[in-house]
N, C-alpha and C positions, 0 to 999 in steps of 0.2 A: 666245626664247631661244634656238632651234636656230638660228635665223637668223643671231644674234651670234656662237657659236663656230664656226659655219660659215666666216663672212668672216672670221672671227681665225685660220681656217688658210690660208684661200686667200689673202688679200691679201699675208701675206708671202712666200707662193710666187711669188707674180704680180711683186711688186717685185723679189727677187732676180734670178727668172730674167729680166726685162726690161731690167733694168739693171745688174745686176753678176757675172751668171754668163755662163760660157764659152759659146761660142756652142753647142758640141753637146751643153750642159745645155739652152739654151732652146730646141733643135729637139726634143731629148726632150721637152719639156713641153709646147711647142707639138702635136708628132705624138702624145703621149698622148690631150691632152684632144681633139683632131679624131679621132682613131680612137672614143674613148668616145662621143663625141656621133654621131658614124656610126652605132655600134653602136644606139644609141637610136632615132635616126632610120629607120635599118633595122628595127625590131622594130614601129615604129609603122604603117610603109607596106609592111611585108612586100617589101622588096627585099631581091635576091640581095647580101647584104655581103659575101661574101668579094671581090669582084669590086671592091666600093667601096673595101674596105681597100688592095689592091694598087694600085688607080687613085689613091688618095689620098695614100697615100706618095710615089709618084713626081710627083705633083702639087708635094710639098712638097719634094723634093729634086733636081728638076731646075732647071736655069738658067732665068732668068725668060722670055727670049727663045725658050725650048724649050716651055714650058707649053703655050702652044696646042695643039702635035701632041700632048703626052699626053692633050689633052684629047679631041681629036678620034679619038685612036685609042680611048679610053677609049669614048667613045659608040657607035664601031662595034662595040667587043667587047659591051657592052651589048645594041644591037641584038640581034647574032647570039644571044643569050639566048630569042629569040622562036621559033627553030629549036628549042627544048627543053622548049617547054610554055608560057614564061612570058608572059604577056600583057602588053598594050600599056601598060597604064596601071602596071605595076610596073617596067617596063623606061624606063618617062619619069621616075618617082618615084627611081628610081634615078640616072639620068643627072644629074636635078636636084639628090639629095642630093651627087653628088660635086662639082659646081661648088659648089653652096651652103656645103658645109661646108668642103670642102680648100682650094677657090679663095679661100675667105673668110681662112683660117690662112694660106694662102699670103702673104697682102697684109699679115699681121701680120709675117712673115719680112722683106719688101721695104720695109717700113715701117722696121725695126730695122738692116737693111744699107744702105739706100740713101740715108742722108744724114748723111756722115761729119764736117760742120762740128764744130768745139770745142762744148762746151755745161756744163752746171754739173755739177760733183761728177767735172771730171775724164775724161768720158766725150763720145762724139760724140752731135750731137742725134738720131739714129736712134733709140736706147734709149729717150730722153725722149718721143719720138713715138708709141712703142708702148705708154709706160706712159698715156700721156695718152689713146691709143684704149681702152686693157682700163678705166682708173678714171672716164671721164666718165660712160659710160654706168652702172657700178655704181654711183657715187655719185648720179646721176639716179634709178635703178631705189629706191634708198634713201629718198631724198626721195620719189617716189611713193608708195611702201609706206606709210609711214607717216602723211604728208598725206593720200593717198586714205583709208588707212582709218579717220580720224579725221574729215574734212571733205568726203570726195568725195560728191555730190549728184547728179551729171550724169552719166550712164553714156556712156564715151569709144564704145566699140563692144559693144553688151550683144550682139549676135548673135554675137559671136566672142569674147570675153572679159568675162562679165560683169563680174568683179570690179575692172576699171578705169575711171576717172573723168577726166573732165576737169582736174578740181581736182590729181589725181595726175600727172597728164601736166604740167600748167603747173609743178608743184614739180617734177618731173623737168630741166624747162627751166631753172628759176631756179637750182638745185642745181648741175646741168651747168656751165652758163655761168660760175658763179661759181667752182668749181675751176677750170676752162680758164682764167679770167681772172688768177686767181692762178698757178697752177702754169706756163702756158710762158712769161710774161715772165720769170719767176724763172729758169728752167731753159734756155732757147732763145732768145741772145741777139739783139735787134732784133725780138723779137715785140710788137706793139703790142696795148695792151688792146681795141683794135675787132677787129682779125685774131683773138685768142684767144679772144674772145667770139662773133665770126661763125663760127669753127672747131668750136667746144664747142656752139654752136647745132646747127648743121647734121650734127654727129656724133649728138648726143643726140637730134634728130628722127629721122635713121636709124633708130639703135638703137631707138627707138618703135616703129617702122613693123615691125623686126625681130621685135620681140616677139608684135606683133600676127600675123605672117606665119607663125610659128610657131606661136600658139594657134590659128590657122586648117587647120593640118597635124593638130595633135591632135583638133580639133571634128570632122574631117573622118573621123578614124580611131574618135573615140566614146570618145578616152580625156583623162585630167585633165590628168597630167603624164608626162613625156617618161621618167621613171623614179623612183626613189628612192634614186640614189645621194647625194645630199646632203641630209640632215636641216634642216628649214624650206624649202628649195628647189625640192626635188623632184628632178628627172634634173639631168645636168651640161649636158642642151641648154636647159633652162627656164633656167638662169645664165648662157649665153652666146650666148643668141640674140640680144640685142640689139648684141651685141659684134661677132657676126659680119656685121652690116649697116653698122656703124659704120669698123670697119678697113679694107675696100675703099672705103667713101665719102671717109675721110680722105686715105686714099692718093692716091686720083684729085685730090682738090683740092691737095693737097701737090705732087704731079707736075704738075698745071697751073700752079700758081704758081712753080715753080721758074724 
């Protein structure tokens, strides 16, 4: 029940922010989500969070062609922490977290802004691509949760995430692809069922890898959840881990396809 209540709150916020909100509201929502996710990540990995916050916001607000410079400077600044007693593992975790979290959400902004052709609801295609990137894994995760809980028999990665099953993974793919094949052709003109299905398949698969990657980080730190911010889900990072793999992969595919 807690999962449903949380979803009933989060989904309208995501729909409004991605599709209808002014740009500054979208940016504010993404920045808040990224900062809260990084806060949980920094607590798990014992990274120096203040530098991550500053570098992350700079990544989000910097124009696309200058983002790599911000990442390089952030990496150099993180390396300087070793002069003040931070060990290499924590510094490496800090750099990884900055790129992993803020870099991923940067591609969400690029998805929203980078595809100006007209689409459904009187808005451009970019917001619909972002909406798709957000929802495909959330819907897939929901299918995986309920099917896996009822029918899961074969463990997907027992040493990393014992609760995940191959049956749940298959349900995630089926529900994610079904969503993509319905949503994309209806909202973005010229998107065939085949292309929609393939994009959904790749995005869902990337999201499942992202879920396992975050589980590996938590297992290495000896924690079950990244936090307790979202009732029924755990931490915010637990909720968006799949999205942070799906968005960059989707953006890369669409950029290649242009």
